[in-house]
C-alpha positions as CSV (number, residue, x, y, z in Angstrom):
1,M,0.0,0.0,0.0
2,D,1.5,3.3,-1.0
3,E,1.5,6.5,1.0
4,V,-1.5,8.0,-0.8
5,Q,-3.5,4.9,0.0
6,K,-2.4,4.9,3.6
7,M,-3.6,8.5,4.0
8,M,-6.9,7.5,2.3
9,Y,-7.6,4.6,4.6
10,Q,-9.5,5.2,7.8
11,A,-10.8,2.6,10.1
12,P,-14.6,2.3,10.4
13,D,-16.1,4.5,13.0
14,A,-18.0,3.1,16.1
15,E,-21.1,2.4,14.0
16,G,-19.1,0.5,11.4
17,K,-19.3,3.3,8.9
18,V,-16.6,3.0,6.2
19,N,-15.0,6.3,5.2
20,F,-14.9,6.3,1.4
21,V,-15.7,8.8,-1.4
22,N,-16.2,6.3,-4.2
23,L,-16.1,2.6,-4.8
24,Y,-12.6,2.7,-6.2
25,D,-11.4,3.8,-2.8
26,L,-12.8,0.6,-1.3
27,E,-10.6,-1.6,-3.4
28,D,-7.5,0.1,-2.2
29,M,-8.7,0.2,1.5
30,A,-9.7,-3.5,1.5
31,K,-6.3,-4.5,0.3
32,K,-5.0,-3.5,3.7
33,V,-7.3,-5.8,5.7
34,I,-7.9,-8.9,3.5
35,P,-5.1,-11.5,3.4
36,E,-3.1,-11.5,0.2
37,G,-4.5,-14.8,-1.3
38,G,-8.1,-13.9,-0.5
39,Y,-7.7,-10.3,-1.8
40,G,-6.1,-11.6,-5.0
41,Y,-8.9,-14.1,-5.6
42,I,-11.6,-11.4,-5.1
43,S,-9.9,-8.6,-7.0
44,S,-8.2,-10.2,-9.9
45,G,-9.3,-11.7,-13.2
46,A,-8.2,-13.8,-16.2
47,G,-5.0,-13.5,-18.2
48,D,-3.7,-10.1,-18.9
49,L,-6.7,-8.5,-17.1
50,W,-7.7,-6.7,-20.3
51,T,-11.3,-7.7,-20.1
52,I,-11.6,-6.9,-16.4
53,E,-10.3,-3.4,-17.1
54,Q,-12.4,-2.9,-20.3
55,N,-15.5,-3.8,-18.3
56,I,-15.3,-0.5,-16.6
57,K,-14.0,1.5,-19.5
58,S,-16.7,0.3,-21.9
59,F,-19.4,2.3,-20.1
60,N,-17.8,5.3,-21.8
61,H,-18.7,3.9,-25.2
62,K,-22.1,5.4,-24.6
63,V,-22.9,8.8,-23.1
64,I,-25.9,10.2,-21.3
65,V,-27.8,13.1,-22.8
66,P,-28.6,15.5,-19.9
67,R,-32.1,17.1,-19.9
68,V,-33.4,20.2,-18.3
69,L,-36.8,21.7,-17.2
70,A,-38.0,18.2,-16.3
71,D,-39.8,19.1,-13.1
72,I,-37.9,16.5,-10.9
73,E,-36.9,16.8,-7.3
74,H,-37.0,13.3,-5.9
75,P,-36.6,10.6,-8.6
76,D,-38.2,7.3,-7.9
77,M,-35.6,4.5,-8.0
78,S,-37.9,1.7,-6.8
79,T,-38.7,-1.2,-9.1
80,E,-40.3,-4.6,-9.0
81,I,-39.5,-8.2,-10.1
82,F,-41.5,-11.4,-9.6
83,G,-43.8,-9.4,-7.3
84,D,-41.0,-8.3,-5.0
85,K,-40.5,-4.5,-4.6
86,L,-37.0,-3.2,-4.4
87,S,-35.8,0.2,-3.3
88,L,-33.5,0.5,-6.3
89,P,-32.6,-1.5,-9.4
90,V,-29.3,-2.7,-8.0
91,I,-28.9,-6.2,-6.5
92,M,-26.1,-8.4,-5.2
93,A,-24.5,-10.7,-7.7
94,P,-23.4,-14.1,-6.6
95,V,-19.8,-14.1,-5.2
96,A,-18.2,-17.1,-3.7
97,S,-16.7,-17.3,-0.2
98,H,-17.6,-14.0,1.6
99,G,-15.7,-15.5,4.6
100,L,-12.5,-14.4,2.8
101,A,-13.6,-10.8,3.6
102,H,-15.3,-11.0,7.0
103,V,-15.7,-13.6,9.7
104,K,-19.5,-13.4,9.5
105,G,-19.4,-14.0,5.7
106,E,-22.7,-14.2,3.9
107,V,-24.7,-13.7,7.1
108,A,-23.3,-10.1,7.4
109,T,-23.9,-9.6,3.7
110,A,-27.5,-10.7,3.9
111,K,-28.2,-8.4,6.8
112,G,-26.8,-5.3,5.0
113,I,-28.6,-6.2,1.7
114,A,-31.9,-6.7,3.6
115,E,-31.6,-3.3,5.2
116,S,-31.1,-1.9,1.7
117,D,-34.4,-3.4,0.5
118,T,-32.9,-5.3,-2.4
119,I,-32.0,-8.9,-3.5
120,F,-29.1,-11.0,-2.4
121,T,-28.0,-13.8,-4.9
122,I,-26.4,-16.5,-2.7
123,S,-23.6,-18.4,-4.3
124,S,-23.4,-22.2,-4.2
125,Y,-19.9,-21.7,-2.8
126,A,-21.0,-19.6,0.1
127,N,-19.2,-20.2,3.5
128,K,-22.4,-20.2,5.5
129,P,-25.4,-22.6,5.4
130,F,-28.6,-21.7,3.7
131,K,-30.6,-21.4,6.9
132,D,-28.2,-18.9,8.5
133,I,-28.1,-16.7,5.4
134,S,-31.9,-16.8,4.9
135,S,-32.5,-16.0,8.6
136,A,-30.1,-13.0,8.3
137,G,-32.1,-11.8,5.3
138,K,-35.2,-11.1,7.5
139,G,-37.6,-11.9,4.8
140,A,-35.9,-9.8,2.0
141,P,-36.0,-11.5,-1.4
142,Q,-33.1,-13.9,-2.0
143,W,-32.0,-15.8,-5.1
144,F,-29.8,-18.8,-5.4
145,Q,-26.9,-19.2,-7.8
146,F,-26.5,-22.8,-8.8
147,Y,-23.4,-24.7,-9.8
148,M,-24.8,-28.1,-10.7
149,S,-23.4,-31.3,-9.3
150,K,-22.7,-34.2,-11.7
151,D,-25.3,-36.2,-9.6
152,D,-28.9,-35.2,-10.3
153,G,-29.9,-36.7,-6.9
154,I,-27.6,-34.1,-5.2
155,N,-29.0,-31.4,-7.5
156,R,-32.5,-32.1,-6.4
157,D,-31.5,-32.1,-2.7
158,I,-29.8,-28.7,-3.1
159,L,-32.8,-27.2,-5.0
160,D,-35.1,-28.6,-2.3
161,E,-33.0,-26.8,0.3
162,A,-33.1,-23.6,-1.7
163,K,-36.9,-23.7,-1.9
164,A,-37.2,-24.6,1.8
165,N,-35.2,-21.5,2.6
166,G,-37.4,-19.2,0.5
167,M,-35.3,-18.6,-2.6
168,K,-37.3,-16.7,-5.2
169,A,-35.3,-17.6,-8.3
170,I,-32.4,-19.9,-9.4
171,V,-29.5,-18.5,-11.2
172,L,-27.6,-21.1,-13.4
173,T,-24.1,-19.9,-14.0
174,A,-23.4,-21.2,-17.5
175,D,-20.1,-19.5,-18.3
176,A,-17.9,-21.2,-15.7
177,T,-17.8,-24.9,-16.6
178,V,-14.1,-24.5,-16.3
179,G,-12.0,-22.0,-14.4
180,G,-10.5,-19.1,-16.3
181,N,-6.8,-18.4,-16.4
182,R,-6.5,-16.7,-13.1
183,E,-2.8,-16.1,-12.7
184,M,-3.0,-14.2,-9.4
185,D,-4.2,-17.3,-7.7
186,K,-1.2,-19.2,-9.0
187,R,1.2,-16.5,-7.8
188,T,-0.3,-16.5,-4.3
189,G,-0.9,-20.2,-4.1
190,F,-4.5,-19.5,-3.2
191,V,-6.8,-22.3,-1.9
192,F,-10.1,-21.9,-0.2
193,P,-9.6,-21.9,3.6
194,L,-13.2,-22.3,4.5
195,G,-15.9,-24.8,3.9
196,M,-18.8,-24.6,1.5
197,P,-21.8,-26.1,3.4
198,I,-24.4,-25.7,0.7
199,V,-22.5,-28.0,-1.7
200,S,-20.9,-30.2,1.0
201,A,-22.5,-33.3,-0.5
202,Y,-20.0,-33.1,-3.4
203,Q,-17.5,-30.3,-2.5
204,S,-15.8,-29.3,0.8
205,G,-13.8,-26.5,-0.8
206,V,-11.2,-26.5,2.1
207,G,-7.7,-26.6,0.8
208,Q,-8.7,-26.6,-2.9
209,N,-8.1,-24.1,-5.6
210,M,-10.7,-22.7,-8.0
211,D,-9.9,-25.3,-10.7
212,A,-10.5,-28.2,-8.3
213,V,-13.7,-26.6,-7.0
214,Y,-15.1,-26.1,-10.5
215,G,-13.9,-29.6,-11.5
216,S,-16.2,-31.2,-8.9
217,S,-19.2,-29.5,-10.5
218,K,-21.0,-30.4,-13.7
219,Q,-18.8,-29.2,-16.6
220,K,-21.0,-30.0,-19.6
221,L,-24.2,-27.9,-19.5
222,S,-26.9,-27.9,-22.1
223,P,-30.5,-26.6,-22.6
224,R,-31.7,-29.7,-20.8
225,D,-30.2,-28.5,-17.6
226,V,-32.3,-25.3,-17.7
227,E,-35.3,-27.4,-18.4
228,F,-34.6,-29.7,-15.5
229,I,-34.0,-26.9,-13.0
230,A,-37.1,-25.0,-14.1
231,E,-39.3,-28.1,-14.0
232,Y,-38.0,-29.5,-10.7
233,S,-37.9,-26.3,-8.8
234,G,-40.9,-24.5,-10.2
235,L,-38.9,-21.3,-9.8
236,P,-37.8,-18.8,-12.5
237,V,-34.4,-19.8,-13.8
238,F,-31.9,-17.1,-15.0
239,V,-29.2,-18.3,-17.4
240,K,-26.1,-16.3,-16.3
241,G,-23.3,-15.7,-18.7
242,V,-25.2,-14.7,-21.8
243,Q,-23.2,-12.4,-24.1
244,C,-24.8,-12.7,-27.5
245,A,-28.2,-12.9,-29.2
246,E,-27.8,-16.5,-30.1
247,D,-27.4,-17.6,-26.5
248,A,-30.3,-15.4,-25.4
249,H,-32.6,-17.3,-27.8
250,V,-31.3,-20.7,-26.7
251,A,-31.8,-19.7,-23.0
252,M,-35.4,-18.6,-23.6
253,E,-36.2,-21.6,-25.8
254,S,-35.0,-23.8,-22.9
255,G,-37.5,-22.2,-20.5
256,A,-35.4,-19.6,-18.8
257,G,-37.3,-17.1,-16.8
258,G,-34.6,-14.5,-17.1
259,V,-31.3,-13.8,-18.8
260,W,-28.2,-12.5,-17.0
261,V,-25.7,-10.6,-19.1
262,T,-22.1,-10.9,-17.7
263,N,-18.6,-12.0,-18.5
264,H,-18.1,-13.2,-15.0
265,G,-16.4,-9.9,-14.0
266,G,-13.5,-10.6,-16.4
267,R,-12.6,-13.7,-14.6
268,Q,-13.2,-16.3,-17.4
269,V,-12.2,-15.3,-21.0
270,D,-9.6,-12.6,-21.2
271,G,-9.9,-10.8,-24.5
272,G,-13.6,-11.4,-24.5
273,R,-16.1,-8.6,-25.2
274,P,-16.7,-6.2,-22.3
275,A,-20.0,-7.0,-20.8
276,F,-21.6,-3.6,-21.4
277,D,-20.9,-3.9,-25.1
278,S,-23.0,-7.2,-25.1
279,L,-26.0,-5.8,-23.3
280,S,-28.0,-4.1,-26.0
281,E,-27.6,-7.0,-28.4
282,V,-28.9,-9.4,-25.8
283,A,-31.7,-7.1,-24.6
284,E,-32.9,-6.7,-28.2
285,A,-32.9,-10.5,-28.6
286,V,-34.9,-10.9,-25.4
287,N,-37.4,-8.2,-26.5
288,K,-38.9,-7.9,-23.0
289,Q,-40.0,-11.5,-22.9
290,V,-38.1,-12.2,-19.7
291,P,-36.2,-9.9,-17.3
292,V,-32.6,-9.0,-18.1
293,V,-30.0,-8.7,-15.3
294,F,-26.6,-7.2,-16.0
295,D,-23.3,-7.2,-14.2
296,S,-19.5,-6.7,-14.6
297,G,-17.6,-3.5,-14.0
298,V,-20.4,-1.5,-12.3
299,R,-18.9,1.1,-10.1
300,R,-21.0,4.2,-10.6
301,G,-24.6,5.4,-10.5
302,T,-24.0,6.5,-14.1
303,H,-23.1,2.9,-14.9
304,V,-26.4,1.7,-13.5
305,F,-28.3,4.3,-15.5
306,K,-26.5,3.4,-18.8
307,A,-27.1,-0.3,-18.2
308,I,-30.8,0.2,-17.7
309,A,-31.0,2.6,-20.7
310,Q,-29.4,-0.2,-22.7
311,G,-32.0,-2.8,-21.8
312,A,-31.2,-4.2,-18.3
313,D,-34.1,-4.5,-15.8
314,L,-31.7,-4.9,-12.8
315,V,-28.0,-4.3,-12.3
316,A,-25.9,-6.5,-10.1
317,I,-22.7,-5.7,-8.2
318,G,-20.1,-7.9,-6.6
319,R,-16.5,-6.9,-5.7
320,P,-17.3,-3.5,-4.1
321,V,-19.7,-5.2,-1.7
322,L,-17.0,-7.7,-0.6
323,Y,-14.5,-4.9,-0.1
324,S,-16.9,-2.9,2.1
325,L,-18.0,-6.0,3.9
326,A,-14.3,-6.5,4.9
327,L,-14.1,-3.0,6.1
328,G,-17.4,-2.5,7.9
329,G,-19.4,-5.7,8.1
330,S,-23.1,-5.5,7.4
331,E,-23.1,-1.7,7.7
332,G,-20.3,-1.5,5.1
333,V,-22.5,-3.6,2.7
334,K,-25.4,-1.2,3.2
335,Q,-23.2,1.8,2.5
336,V,-22.4,0.5,-1.0
337,F,-26.1,0.3,-1.8
338,D,-26.6,3.7,-0.2
339,F,-23.8,5.0,-2.6
340,F,-25.7,3.8,-5.6
341,K,-28.9,5.3,-4.3
342,E,-27.2,8.7,-4.0
343,E,-25.4,8.6,-7.3
344,L,-28.3,7.1,-9.3
345,A,-30.7,9.7,-7.9
346,K,-28.4,12.6,-9.0
347,T,-28.0,11.1,-12.5
348,M,-31.7,10.5,-12.9
349,Q,-32.5,14.1,-12.0
350,L,-29.8,15.6,-14.3
351,A,-30.9,13.2,-17.1
352,G,-34.6,14.2,-16.7
353,T,-35.9,10.8,-15.7
354,H,-38.6,10.5,-13.0
355,N,-38.5,6.8,-12.5
356,V,-36.8,3.6,-13.7
357,E,-39.3,3.1,-16.6
358,E,-38.2,6.5,-17.9
359,I,-34.5,5.4,-17.7
360,K,-35.5,2.5,-20.0
361,K,-36.7,5.0,-22.5
362,A,-33.7,7.3,-22.2
363,T,-31.5,7.7,-25.3
364,L,-27.7,7.3,-25.0
365,S,-25.4,8.7,-27.6
366,N,-22.4,6.9,-29.1
367,Y,-19.1,8.4,-28.1
368,P,-17.0,9.4,-31.1
369,W,-14.4,6.6,-30.7
370,A,-17.1,3.9,-30.1
């Protein structure tokens, strides 16, 4: 940590408040408190890190057209999905092993997200049991991200547990049947130090690297898997990892109840298209038939605005939440969503949009170099 970063970092106050100006600050601050291996696992990506960097830069390929005299004082950021009302169109993406950032792991995350009135997508590779995470959510909507086992009996058991604990949707991660080339993990010798109780029937996680963890799950996915999950669970199934129109059509034809546009935060294919550049193509293919969720590189309220204007119904975030969790526990998690509420409200007002539906109708301009 350099001298500027040391000056920037301040310990949370007595109420757990984290002192940051923007979400980029959090990454620098968290590096001071998360052990090297865990921090590298959370922060890094695949290969030369080109895609992880372009995920953020690509938001500048489109620009917002400010509007005036729009008679707006308090924009309405609320939205709804599957009958659940949310305070803003920003939700938590699935991220493995929150215990790397905080001793209370996903329990603290669930508490902070519930207090923000939005959705927590629980990873299969969580460090806490379903029951504990669900209880901490205090009735707030939660979704479950599913890495399928090679054994359908185990898959049914996990889906049964997900339903028993009140999950409202299943998110099938389809872009991680094999681990990306994550060189930082190799340099630090990272292995998971904590157990993964949700998938303990086929994966302990302890002492294993990412390749070993992925290798224990099903590595050959097809439309039949979407059909199986939807039919067995009776819940909406998002196919996560869609980056082109062709895959959007395949997902919907397989019975998907939603499409999730992401490149896994730049952690899988380095040199792949930045996620934001895929969004409009996928949204046009979906044509409002099912909800579209978007993630990868989201760090600003303006990023959320642009994603919704390009066709997303909800925008998901990941790394910033883990960083703030490490620094301030559940209160730190809530602060990240408060940050988005503040920045999105300002952007909506300056862009002349009263509510989320009006963001969807907003026109973005191409930047000259795009």
